[in-house]
C-alpha positions as CSV (number, residue, x, y, z in Angstrom):
1,M,-35.2,64.3,-53.2
2,A,-37.8,66.4,-54.8
3,M,-38.9,68.5,-52.2
4,N,-35.3,69.1,-51.7
5,N,-34.9,70.5,-55.1
6,S,-37.8,72.9,-54.6
7,I,-36.6,74.3,-51.4
8,L,-33.2,75.0,-53.1
9,T,-34.5,76.5,-56.5
10,F,-36.5,78.5,-54.0
11,M,-33.8,79.6,-51.9
12,V,-31.7,80.5,-55.3
13,L,-34.2,82.9,-56.6
14,L,-34.7,84.2,-52.8
15,V,-31.4,85.1,-53.0
16,G,-31.4,86.6,-56.7
17,F,-34.5,89.0,-55.9
18,F,-32.5,89.9,-53.0
19,V,-29.4,90.9,-54.5
20,F,-31.4,92.6,-57.2
21,C,-33.6,94.4,-54.8
22,K,-30.4,95.6,-53.1
23,G,-29.0,96.5,-56.3
24,Q,-31.8,98.5,-57.4
25,E,-31.6,100.1,-53.6
26,Y,-28.2,100.9,-54.0
27,T,-28.7,103.1,-57.2
28,S,-31.8,104.5,-56.0
29,I,-30.4,106.0,-52.9
30,A,-26.9,107.1,-54.7
31,P,-27.3,107.5,-58.6
32,M,-24.8,109.6,-60.6
33,E,-25.8,112.9,-61.4
34,K,-26.4,112.4,-65.4
35,N,-24.4,115.3,-66.7
36,E,-21.3,114.5,-64.5
37,Q,-21.2,111.1,-66.1
38,E,-21.7,112.5,-69.3
39,A,-19.0,114.7,-68.6
40,L,-16.4,112.2,-67.0
41,Y,-16.9,110.1,-70.5
42,A,-16.4,112.8,-72.5
43,A,-13.4,114.0,-70.7
44,I,-11.9,111.0,-70.6
45,Q,-12.4,110.1,-74.3
46,G,-10.4,113.3,-75.3
47,F,-7.4,111.4,-73.7
48,V,-7.8,107.9,-74.9
49,G,-9.5,108.1,-78.0
50,K,-12.8,108.3,-79.6
51,S,-13.2,104.9,-80.1
52,W,-13.9,104.4,-76.1
53,N,-17.3,104.4,-75.7
54,G,-17.5,104.7,-71.9
55,S,-21.4,104.4,-71.6
56,D,-21.0,100.7,-72.9
57,L,-18.1,99.9,-71.1
58,Y,-18.7,101.4,-67.8
59,P,-22.6,101.9,-67.3
60,D,-22.3,102.8,-63.7
61,P,-18.7,104.1,-63.2
62,C,-18.7,104.7,-59.3
63,G,-20.7,101.9,-58.7
64,W,-20.6,98.1,-60.1
65,T,-18.6,98.9,-63.2
66,P,-15.6,101.0,-61.6
67,I,-13.1,102.8,-64.2
68,Q,-9.5,102.3,-63.3
69,G,-8.1,105.7,-62.1
70,V,-11.6,106.9,-61.0
71,S,-12.7,107.7,-57.6
72,C,-15.8,108.8,-56.4
73,D,-17.3,110.2,-53.1
74,L,-20.8,111.1,-52.4
75,Y,-22.5,114.5,-52.0
76,N,-25.9,115.1,-51.3
77,G,-26.9,111.6,-51.9
78,F,-25.2,111.6,-55.7
79,W,-22.0,110.1,-56.8
80,Y,-19.6,112.4,-58.2
81,V,-15.7,111.9,-59.3
82,S,-13.6,112.8,-56.8
83,A,-9.8,111.5,-58.3
84,L,-9.0,111.0,-62.0
85,N,-5.8,109.5,-63.0
86,I,-4.8,109.0,-66.3
87,G,-1.8,106.7,-67.5
88,P,-0.2,103.4,-67.5
89,V,0.1,103.1,-63.8
90,Y,-1.4,99.9,-63.5
91,D,-1.9,97.5,-66.4
92,N,-5.5,98.0,-66.6
93,S,-5.1,102.1,-66.6
94,L,-6.6,104.4,-68.5
95,Q,-3.8,104.9,-71.4
96,C,-3.7,108.1,-73.5
97,T,-3.7,107.7,-77.5
98,R,-1.0,109.7,-79.3
99,S,-3.5,112.5,-79.9
100,A,-4.7,113.1,-76.6
101,E,-6.6,116.5,-76.1
102,F,-8.1,118.5,-72.7
103,T,-11.6,119.1,-73.5
104,H,-14.1,121.5,-71.5
105,H,-15.8,118.4,-69.8
106,L,-12.9,118.2,-67.5
107,F,-13.9,121.4,-65.8
108,M,-17.6,120.0,-65.5
109,L,-16.2,117.5,-62.4
110,K,-17.4,119.8,-59.7
111,H,-16.3,117.9,-57.1
112,L,-12.9,116.9,-58.2
113,R,-9.9,116.8,-55.5
114,K,-7.4,115.1,-57.3
115,L,-6.4,115.1,-60.7
116,S,-3.1,113.6,-62.6
117,F,-1.4,112.3,-65.7
118,F,1.4,110.0,-66.1
119,N,3.1,109.6,-69.6
120,C,0.3,110.9,-71.4
121,F,1.5,113.1,-73.9
122,F,4.7,111.6,-75.7
123,S,6.0,113.9,-77.8
124,P,6.8,117.9,-78.4
125,H,7.4,117.4,-82.2
126,Q,4.1,115.1,-83.1
127,K,0.8,116.0,-81.2
128,P,2.3,117.8,-78.9
129,A,-0.1,119.5,-75.8
130,R,-0.7,122.5,-73.3
131,I,-2.4,122.6,-70.0
132,P,-5.3,124.7,-70.5
133,T,-5.2,128.5,-69.3
134,S,-9.0,129.0,-68.4
135,N,-11.6,127.1,-66.7
136,W,-9.2,126.4,-63.6
137,E,-11.5,128.8,-61.4
138,K,-13.8,126.1,-61.4
139,F,-11.6,123.9,-58.9
140,T,-11.4,126.7,-56.6
141,E,-12.8,125.1,-54.1
142,S,-12.5,121.8,-54.7
143,L,-8.7,120.7,-56.2
144,E,-6.1,119.3,-53.6
145,S,-3.6,117.1,-55.9
146,L,-2.8,118.4,-59.3
147,E,-0.1,116.3,-61.1
148,F,1.7,115.8,-64.5
149,R,4.2,113.5,-64.5
150,S,6.8,112.2,-67.4
151,N,5.0,113.9,-70.2
152,P,7.5,115.2,-72.8
153,G,4.8,115.8,-75.0
154,L,3.2,118.7,-72.6
155,I,4.9,121.8,-73.6
156,G,4.2,125.6,-73.1
157,T,3.9,127.4,-70.0
158,I,2.2,127.1,-66.5
159,P,-0.8,129.0,-66.7
160,T,-0.8,131.8,-64.3
161,S,-4.5,130.7,-63.7
162,F,-3.2,128.1,-61.4
163,G,-3.3,131.1,-59.2
164,Y,-6.8,130.2,-58.4
165,L,-6.6,126.7,-57.0
166,K,-6.8,128.0,-53.8
167,S,-7.3,124.5,-51.8
168,L,-4.4,123.1,-54.0
169,E,-2.0,120.9,-51.4
170,S,0.5,119.3,-54.0
171,L,1.5,120.4,-57.3
172,V,3.4,118.3,-59.2
173,L,4.8,119.1,-62.6
174,L,7.9,116.9,-62.9
175,E,9.8,116.1,-66.3
176,N,7.5,117.4,-68.6
177,G,8.5,119.6,-71.5
178,L,6.9,122.9,-69.8
179,T,9.1,126.2,-70.6
180,G,8.7,130.0,-69.4
181,E,8.8,131.8,-66.2
182,L,7.6,130.9,-63.1
183,P,4.3,132.4,-62.4
184,Q,3.9,135.0,-59.8
185,E,0.5,133.8,-59.3
186,M,1.7,130.8,-57.6
187,G,2.7,132.4,-54.5
188,S,-1.1,132.8,-53.5
189,L,-1.2,128.9,-53.2
190,V,-1.0,129.2,-49.3
191,N,-1.9,125.7,-48.6
192,L,0.4,123.8,-50.7
193,R,2.4,121.3,-48.7
194,R,4.5,119.6,-51.9
195,L,5.7,121.6,-54.9
196,V,7.7,120.0,-57.4
197,L,8.5,121.8,-60.7
198,G,11.7,119.6,-61.7
199,G,12.8,118.5,-65.1
200,N,11.4,120.7,-67.1
201,K,13.0,123.8,-69.2
202,L,11.8,126.5,-66.8
203,F,14.0,129.6,-66.8
204,G,13.8,133.2,-65.0
205,Q,14.1,134.1,-61.2
206,I,12.3,132.3,-58.6
207,P,9.9,134.8,-57.6
208,A,9.9,136.4,-54.0
209,S,6.2,135.3,-53.7
210,F,7.3,131.9,-53.3
211,G,7.9,133.1,-49.8
212,G,4.4,133.3,-48.9
213,L,3.9,129.6,-49.2
214,K,4.7,128.7,-45.7
215,E,2.5,125.4,-45.3
216,L,5.2,124.3,-48.0
217,L,6.9,120.9,-46.7
218,I,8.7,120.0,-50.6
219,L,9.9,122.7,-52.8
220,D,11.6,121.1,-55.7
221,L,12.7,123.2,-58.6
222,S,15.7,121.0,-59.9
223,M,16.5,120.2,-63.3
224,N,15.6,123.7,-65.3
225,K,17.1,126.8,-66.4
226,L,16.4,129.3,-63.3
227,S,19.0,132.0,-62.8
228,G,19.5,135.1,-60.6
229,S,19.7,135.4,-56.9
230,L,17.8,133.2,-54.4
231,P,14.8,135.6,-52.9
232,W,15.0,136.3,-49.3
233,T,11.6,135.2,-48.7
234,L,12.6,131.8,-49.0
235,G,13.5,132.1,-45.6
236,N,10.1,132.2,-44.5
237,L,9.4,128.6,-45.6
238,T,10.2,127.6,-42.1
239,S,8.1,124.7,-42.2
240,L,10.3,123.3,-45.1
241,L,11.7,119.7,-45.0
242,K,13.0,119.5,-48.7
243,L,14.7,122.0,-50.5
244,D,16.1,120.9,-53.9
245,L,17.4,123.6,-56.6
246,S,19.8,121.9,-57.9
247,N,20.8,121.8,-61.4
248,N,20.3,124.9,-62.6
249,M,22.4,128.3,-63.3
250,L,21.3,130.2,-59.8
251,E,23.9,132.6,-59.1
252,K,25.1,135.5,-56.5
253,E,25.3,134.9,-52.7
254,L,23.5,132.9,-50.5
255,P,20.9,135.0,-48.7
256,S,21.6,135.2,-44.7
257,T,17.8,134.2,-44.0
258,I,18.5,130.4,-45.6
259,G,19.3,130.1,-41.6
260,S,15.9,130.1,-40.9
261,L,14.9,126.8,-42.2
262,K,15.7,125.1,-39.1
263,N,13.5,122.2,-40.0
264,L,15.1,121.1,-43.1
265,T,16.5,117.8,-43.7
266,L,17.6,117.5,-46.9
267,M,19.1,121.0,-48.9
268,D,20.7,120.3,-52.5
269,L,21.9,123.4,-54.1
270,G,24.2,121.4,-56.2
271,R,25.1,122.4,-60.2
272,N,24.7,126.4,-59.8
273,N,26.9,129.5,-59.9
274,F,26.6,130.7,-56.1
275,S,29.4,132.5,-55.2
276,G,30.3,134.7,-52.0
277,G,31.2,131.7,-50.2
278,L,29.2,129.5,-47.5
279,V,27.4,131.7,-45.0
280,Q,27.3,131.3,-41.7
281,L,24.0,130.9,-40.7
282,L,24.2,127.6,-42.3
283,Q,25.3,126.2,-38.7
284,E,21.5,126.7,-37.4
285,M,20.4,124.2,-39.8
286,V,20.4,121.9,-36.8
287,S,17.7,119.4,-38.7
288,L,20.1,118.8,-41.8
289,K,20.7,114.8,-42.8
290,E,22.0,116.1,-46.2
291,M,23.9,118.8,-47.4
292,V,24.7,119.5,-51.2
293,M,26.7,122.3,-52.2
294,S,28.9,120.3,-55.0
295,N,29.8,121.9,-58.6
296,N,29.2,125.8,-57.9
297,P,32.8,126.3,-58.7
298,L,32.6,130.3,-58.3
299,L,31.0,129.8,-54.4
300,G,34.6,130.0,-52.7
301,G,35.7,130.9,-49.1
302,N,36.6,128.2,-46.7
303,L,35.1,126.0,-44.3
304,N,36.3,127.5,-41.0
305,G,33.6,130.3,-40.6
306,I,31.0,127.4,-39.6
307,Q,30.6,125.6,-36.4
308,W,30.3,122.2,-38.1
309,Q,29.5,120.4,-34.6
310,N,26.2,122.0,-34.5
311,L,25.0,120.0,-37.0
312,Q,24.9,116.6,-35.3
313,N,22.4,114.8,-38.0
314,L,24.2,115.4,-40.7
315,E,24.9,112.4,-42.7
316,F,25.5,113.2,-46.4
317,L,27.9,116.1,-46.7
318,D,28.9,117.2,-50.5
319,L,31.1,120.3,-50.9
320,S,32.9,119.3,-53.8
321,N,34.3,121.4,-56.6
322,M,33.5,124.4,-55.1
323,G,36.9,126.3,-55.1
324,L,37.3,126.0,-51.5
325,T,40.5,127.2,-49.7
326,G,41.9,127.0,-46.1
327,N,41.9,123.4,-44.3
328,I,39.7,121.3,-42.5
329,P,38.2,122.8,-39.7
330,E,38.6,120.3,-36.3
331,S,34.9,120.7,-35.9
332,M,34.1,118.8,-38.4
333,T,35.5,115.4,-37.6
334,E,32.6,116.0,-34.8
335,L,29.6,115.2,-37.1
336,K,29.2,111.6,-35.3
337,R,26.7,110.7,-37.9
338,L,28.4,111.3,-41.1
339,R,28.4,108.8,-43.7
340,F,29.5,110.8,-46.6
341,L,32.0,113.2,-46.9
342,G,33.0,114.9,-50.3
343,L,35.6,117.7,-50.5
344,H,37.4,117.0,-53.7
345,N,38.4,119.1,-56.4
346,N,38.8,122.0,-54.3
347,N,41.8,124.0,-53.4
348,L,42.3,123.2,-49.9
349,S,45.0,122.8,-47.8
350,G,46.9,121.7,-44.7
351,S,47.4,118.4,-43.0
352,L,44.4,116.1,-42.4
353,S,43.4,114.9,-39.1
354,P,43.7,111.6,-37.6
355,R,40.3,112.1,-36.3
356,L,39.0,111.9,-39.8
357,A,39.1,108.2,-39.2
358,S,37.6,108.1,-36.2
359,L,34.2,109.5,-37.4
360,P,31.8,106.7,-36.2
361,C,29.4,106.2,-39.3
362,I,32.0,107.5,-42.2
363,S,31.6,104.9,-44.9
364,A,32.9,107.3,-48.1
365,L,36.0,110.3,-47.5
366,Y,36.8,111.7,-51.0
367,L,39.7,114.4,-50.4
368,Y,41.4,114.1,-53.6
369,G,42.2,117.1,-56.2
370,N,43.4,119.4,-53.5
371,D,46.7,120.5,-52.4
372,F,46.9,118.7,-48.6
373,A,50.1,117.9,-47.1
374,G,52.2,115.7,-44.5
375,K,51.5,112.1,-43.4
376,L,48.3,110.4,-43.7
377,E,48.0,109.0,-39.8
378,F,45.3,106.8,-40.4
379,S,45.4,103.0,-39.5
380,E,45.5,100.2,-42.3
381,G,42.3,99.0,-40.7
382,F,40.7,102.1,-42.1
383,Y,42.1,101.4,-45.2
384,R,41.1,98.3,-45.7
385,K,37.3,99.2,-44.5
386,M,37.4,102.2,-46.9
387,G,39.2,100.8,-50.1
388,K,38.7,103.2,-52.8
389,R,35.9,105.2,-51.0
390,F,38.8,106.8,-49.1
391,G,39.8,109.1,-52.4
392,A,42.9,111.2,-51.7
393,W,44.8,110.5,-54.9
394,N,46.0,113.9,-56.6
395,N,47.7,115.4,-53.6
396,P,51.3,115.8,-54.2
397,N,52.2,116.2,-51.2
398,I,50.6,113.5,-48.8
399,C,52.1,110.5,-48.3
400,Y,51.3,107.5,-46.0
401,Q,53.6,105.4,-43.4
402,A,54.4,102.6,-45.5
403,E,56.2,101.0,-42.0
404,L,52.8,100.9,-40.1
405,M,51.3,98.7,-43.4
406,L,51.3,94.8,-42.9
407,S,50.3,94.3,-46.1
408,T,50.8,96.3,-49.6
409,S,47.1,95.2,-50.8
410,N,45.7,97.4,-48.2
411,V,47.6,101.0,-49.4
412,P,45.9,104.1,-50.0
413,Y,45.2,104.1,-53.5
414,G,47.2,107.0,-55.5
415,V,49.1,108.2,-52.4
416,K,53.0,107.5,-52.2
417,P,54.2,106.2,-49.6
418,C,56.8,108.6,-47.0
419,K,60.5,108.8,-47.4
420,Q,62.0,106.7,-44.3
421,E,64.0,108.7,-42.5
422,R,67.8,107.9,-41.8
423,D,69.4,107.7,-38.7
């Protein structure tokens, strides 16, 4: 038994020695450069508070004591910070104090590729923060992703020095308190694939220089105060998959170049002040799955200038409250994938084609608040399936055929029965 205990003790010591040696080997082969480590601690301390002592809590932040939200990569035998994420993403994430601030140490992280701040700057009135205007040129070759999300206390303008970030592929400044105009310099970020600036207080025009962002897949400038006309250069963004310019004050005619966006699957231009009607070249956007033009009351025009049957991928079409006139073209009944059609609150007239009820995927059809006339030639089964998702009320000159209904519970809401003709 004593012999067995001795062997066991020896094996435990041997394993401990092996682990110790491996640990020594690991840190000696890939130590963290001292200046880099000190810059990391100081940069984080600026955001989370001076009481945070990184050197005590995380003596080896790229090794056996990792910091939540910090990632590292090897360069020339040393560990360097490659990603820094500040904010309550996880329970043990780095969380900002009410006095969070940027320090110059952030820009000493030589190989930083991803930088993000989530819910870090809380109030625009108490201790607001601004994005630094200088030093971004130090990240020219390295930074690929920069994000500020849900920071109402982040005020001021978008720095023109962002134009130095030539390697940037993703720029997300979502739901902050940013103001001012969009910098022309952002048009030089030719590697950008995602540009999201929604939910701020940005104003002024969309720069024509944005047409240089030819690798862009997502452009979201929604929920701001942008005005003026759309630059014709937007037609250069032929790789674009998503375009969301909704909830702004954009105006004037839609540029004909918008038809060049043949890869676009989602376009939302709703809640603006566009005018001049729908451009015919919309029919060339054959990849569109969702088109929202609603709440542009000055847009006007009619639907007959577009060959809707070309848009066979369309699933969601909202053209409500646009001042539309004329009738619903028969070509709209050929949209076989259409699930949602909103034409309500316009000045449309004419009769309603029974083929609208035959759209194979339709689950919501809103036609209320127009001037349609005549008999609805839809089946009781259609009314039963749709319920109030078929909206035809506030069309005083239409009626349903009561004699075709087996149950009064399925009649279309807000529509009167047709008067029976007497022999």
